[in-house]
N, C-alpha and C positions, 0 to 999 in steps of 0.2 A: 139228789139230782138237781133240785132247785138251787141249792147252795153252789154246786158246781157250775151251773149255767150263769149264775151271777158273777162268779169268778172269771169265767171265760169271756163274759161281756167286757171285762176290763183287763184282759190278758195281753200277752205279747204276740199273738198271732193275728196279723191284719186280715180283715175280710170276714171274720166270724162274729164280730161284735153284734151286728144287726141281726144275724141269724140266731144268735144266742138269746137276744132280747125277745125276739118273736116266739121262740120256743118256750122261754120262761113265762111269757104272758099267757100262752095256751095252757101250760102246765098249772099255773097258779089258779086258773079258772076252774079246774077240776079237783083241786086239792080240798080235802075236808077243811072246814072253817078253822078248827083247832090247829092243824098243821100249817095252814096259810098264815095264821097269826104268828106262829113261831118263826117261820121263814122271814116274814116281814120284820119282826122284832129283831132278828139277828142282823138283817141288812141295815135297819135303821140305827141300831146301836153299835155298829162296827165301824171303826175308822181305819181306812186303808192308808198305810204309810208307804210311800214309794221308796224303793231302794236308793241308797246313795249313788249307786251306779246302775241306772236303769238298763235292763237288757235290751238288745236290739229287737226291732219288730220283724217278724218273719212273715212273708207273704203266704197266705193260705193256699194259693194256687201252686206255689213252688212246692209246698209240703205235699200237695195232692199228686203232682207230677212225680216226685221222688218216691212216694209211697206206692204208686202204681208201677213204677219201674222195678222196685224191690219185689212186688207181688208177681209181676209177669216175667221177671228175670230178663229184663231188657237193658242193654248197655245205656248208660246215661251220659249225655254230652252236655257240658256246661262251661260257662266262663266263671273263673274263680278269682276273687280279689284276695291277694295274700296280705299278711300283716303289714308289709311295707308299702301297701297301696298299689302295687303293680298287679296286673291281671294276666292270666294265661288260660288256655283252653284245656279242659280235661275230658277224658273219655274213660269211664270206669264201670265196674260191675257193682251196682249198689247192693248192699247187704241188709242194713237196718238203719232206721231213724232212732235216735236217742234224744229224749228231752231231759236235759240236765239243768235243773234250776230255771234260770231265765233264758237259757239258750237251747237251740236245737242243733244236733250234729248228725252227719251222715257218715256211717262206716262203710267203706267200699274197698274193693280190690282194684288196684291200678295196674293194668297189664303193662303199661309203658315203663313202670318202675318195678314191676314184678314184686309188689309188696302191698300190704294193707295200709290204708290211709284214713285219717279222720278229717272231715271238712265241716266248717261252720256253715249252717244252712243260710244264714242271713247274708253270706258272702257269695252265694251261688245264684247264677242266672241261667236257668235251663235253656238248652238249645233244642229245637224241634226239627224233625221228628226224633224220637229216641232211636237208639241203635239196634243191632240185631240181638236175638236172644242168646243167652250164654248158659253154660252148665254151672249150676250152683257149686260154690266152693265151701269147704268147712273152715270156719274161722278158728284159728288156733287160740284157745283161751276163751274167756268170757267177753261178750260185747261191751258190757259196762266197764270192765277193767281196761279194755282197749280204748274207750273214750277217756277214762280217767287218766291214763298215761298219755293219750294223744292231745288232751286239752292243753298241756303245757307247751307243746310245739306248734299248735294250730291257732291258739286264741290270744296269747299274750302280746300286748303292745310293747311292754318293757320286760326285759329279761335281766336276771342278776345271777352272779356267781359269788357265793358267800362262804368263807371258811369259818366253820363253827368249831369252837374249841371244846369238843366233846366227842365221844365215840359215835360212829355212824348209827349203831343200833339205838342209842339214846335219842338221837335226833329223829330217826325214823318213827319212833314211838310217839313223838310229840307233834307230828304234822299229818295232815290228810294227804294221801297220795296225789290228790288233784292239785295240791299247793306246789309240789315239786318233787325232785328226785334227789337222793342222798348217795354220795360217792365216798367210800372210805379214803382217808388220807393219813394213814398211820393209826396207832392204837388210841390216841387221845384227840384226834381231830377228824373232820370230814368236810367235804365240799357239798354245799346245798345249792342245787340249780333250781331256781324258782323264777316267778314272774307274775305280772298282773297288768291290768289296763292302766293302773296309776302307780307311780312310785310310792305314794303315801300308803297304799295297800300293802306293799312289800315291807315297808317300815313297821306297820302294825304286826304283820306276821312274825317278823324278826323279834319284836319286843315280846310277843307271846311265847317265844321259845324259852325265855328265862335262862339263857345261856350266853356266855361271852362269844363274840364273833367279830370277824374282820371282813369288810366289804372289799372284794377283789375287783368287781366290775358290776355296774358301770360307775364312773366317777360322779355322775349326777345323784346317784343314791347316797353316796358318802356325803356329798354336799347337803342333801336334804336332812340326813341324820344329824349333822352339825347344827343346822338350823333348829331342828326339833329339840336337840339337847339343850341349846341355849334357852329356848322357850320354856322347857320344863324346869330348868334351873330358876328362871325368873318366877315361874308360877309357885315354886317351892319356897320363895322368899330368901 
C-alpha cells in the first residue's frame, strides 16, 4: 500500500497527489520500524524515469463524475475534443472506465450513433447535471478488448497504412492488437493500419516487424524513413 501511494503521488491523475502524500504520511507513522525502513529504502534508491511521451494528466474530478455516472446508470453529457482539435457535444450511456498504461478511457454506448464508443478521458469535459437514468446494456465482447481496438481510432495523432510483404497471420503474430489492425491483401501481403502520437514511434514499430514493407500513407512517414535510413547508413560507416 505504501509503495502504491508513493506511485500515486507522482501519477497521471491530477488532484490526488496531495491526498496520496497525506495518506502516506499517516500510514508510515503506524508501520513497524522494519517495514518503514524497507519502504523508505525502496523510495530512496529508486530512480523514476519519465516516459519519452508522457501521458496526459486526467482530472480527478472528471474521473469521479464519470465513475458515479457508470455506477448510477445516468446519461453522461460532455464536450469531447477529437484528434483533429475540433470539439463536439456527446450524450452517452457510460459503461466502464479503463486505465490503459498512462491513459484513461471511457467505454460507453452512444444512442445517437447506435453503437459503442471509446473516449479518452483527458479529452472529456463533463457537463452538469448528468442526464436521466438508463437501462444497462450488455457490452458485446470484453471491455478491455473494446478499448484495445478502440484506441487506434480514438487516440492516434498520426495514422498510417503500410503494405507488409508477408501473410496477414504472420504480421498479426508480431504486433500487439493495440498497435493496429491487419487486413489481408493476398496470400503473401497484407495491409497494416497503425498509428501513434509521433511518426517516429510508427517507424520503430515497423522496424521491429523484421519484414519488408512499403508505406502507402502518409507521405511524411516515408520521408522520415528516408531520413532515418541515411542516418543509420552513416552510423554504420
